[in-house]
C-alpha positions as CSV (number, residue, x, y, z in Angstrom):
1,M,-108.4,130.8,-10.8
2,E,-106.1,133.8,-10.0
3,L,-104.5,134.7,-7.0
4,K,-102.5,138.2,-6.3
5,G,-100.5,138.6,-3.5
6,K,-96.7,139.0,-1.8
7,I,-94.7,135.6,-1.7
8,I,-93.8,135.4,1.9
9,N,-92.1,132.1,2.1
10,V,-90.5,129.7,-0.2
11,F,-90.0,126.0,0.6
12,A,-87.1,123.9,-0.4
13,E,-87.1,122.3,-3.7
14,E,-88.4,118.7,-4.2
15,R,-87.5,116.1,-6.5
16,G,-88.7,112.5,-7.4
17,Q,-89.1,109.8,-9.9
18,S,-92.3,108.6,-11.2
19,V,-93.6,106.4,-13.9
20,K,-93.3,109.3,-16.3
21,G,-89.8,110.3,-15.1
22,E,-88.3,112.8,-12.9
23,W,-90.4,115.7,-11.4
24,V,-89.3,118.8,-9.7
25,K,-91.6,120.6,-7.1
26,R,-91.3,124.4,-5.6
27,S,-93.8,125.2,-3.1
28,F,-94.4,128.9,-2.0
29,L,-96.6,130.7,0.8
30,I,-98.6,133.6,-0.9
31,E,-100.5,136.4,1.4
32,T,-103.4,137.6,-0.7
33,D,-104.0,141.1,-1.3
34,E,-107.4,141.5,0.3
35,Q,-109.1,143.4,3.0
36,Y,-108.7,140.1,5.1
37,P,-105.3,138.7,3.8
38,K,-105.0,134.9,3.5
39,Q,-101.9,132.8,3.4
40,I,-102.1,130.0,0.8
41,K,-99.4,127.5,0.1
42,I,-99.1,126.8,-3.8
43,D,-97.2,124.2,-5.6
44,A,-95.3,124.8,-8.8
45,F,-94.2,121.8,-10.8
46,G,-91.8,121.4,-13.7
47,D,-89.8,123.6,-15.8
48,K,-92.6,125.4,-17.7
49,L,-93.0,128.0,-14.8
50,N,-90.9,131.3,-14.1
51,V,-88.9,130.0,-11.2
52,E,-86.9,133.2,-11.1
53,F,-90.5,135.0,-10.0
54,I,-90.7,132.5,-7.1
55,K,-88.5,134.7,-4.6
56,K,-89.6,136.0,-1.1
57,N,-91.3,139.5,-1.2
58,N,-92.1,139.3,-4.8
59,I,-95.6,140.7,-5.8
60,V,-97.1,138.1,-8.3
61,T,-100.2,136.9,-9.9
62,V,-100.3,133.2,-9.8
63,F,-102.9,131.3,-12.1
64,V,-103.9,127.9,-10.1
65,N,-105.9,124.9,-10.6
66,I,-107.4,123.5,-7.5
67,E,-108.3,120.0,-6.9
68,S,-109.4,117.6,-4.2
69,K,-108.4,113.7,-4.1
70,E,-109.9,111.2,-2.1
71,Y,-107.8,108.5,-0.2
72,N,-109.1,105.9,2.5
73,G,-112.5,108.2,2.8
74,R,-110.3,111.5,3.4
75,Y,-110.0,114.1,0.9
76,F,-107.0,116.2,0.3
77,T,-106.9,119.3,-1.7
78,N,-103.9,120.8,-4.1
79,I,-103.3,124.0,-5.5
80,N,-101.0,123.9,-8.5
81,A,-99.8,126.8,-10.4
82,Y,-99.8,126.6,-14.2
83,K,-98.5,130.4,-14.7
84,I,-96.7,132.9,-12.5
85,E,-96.6,136.6,-13.5
86,L,-94.4,139.3,-11.7
87,M,-96.6,142.1,-11.0
88,G,-95.2,145.7,-11.7
89,K,-92.8,144.3,-14.4
90,E,-94.9,146.1,-17.1
91,K,-95.0,149.2,-15.0
92,Q,-91.2,149.2,-14.4
93,E,-90.8,148.7,-18.1
94,E,-93.1,151.8,-18.8
95,K,-91.0,154.2,-16.1
96,K,-87.9,153.4,-17.7
97,Q,-89.1,154.2,-21.0
98,E,-90.8,157.2,-19.8
99,E,-87.5,158.3,-18.0
100,K,-85.5,157.9,-21.4
101,Y,-88.2,159.9,-23.0
102,N,-88.0,162.9,-20.7
103,E,-84.0,163.0,-20.7
104,S,-84.0,163.3,-24.1
105,D,-86.9,165.7,-24.4
106,E,-84.7,168.8,-23.4
107,L,-84.7,171.4,-26.0
108,P,-81.4,173.5,-26.5
109,F,-83.3,176.9,-26.3
């Protein structure tokens, strides 16, 4: 599933130890870009993600897995990011390329 929106809060990094080794979790709150915006807390695990994109006020596209687990008759839902993309990054690079082209486009006559 894909979510697009603005990061409005970044929570403290959490670390722990499991049977498989040490883990790192970074959680953040995103406000979706819809007619009726929703705030969704997302967890990002490990070093595979672009942690530099998880900054307040960044506009991002987050690809997530949603899963629920049962414990003592109650269900708990996790929303885990597996990929984060900074929106507008390509457009910013295109603008820079365009500006360079326009500057060198001047003719001497």
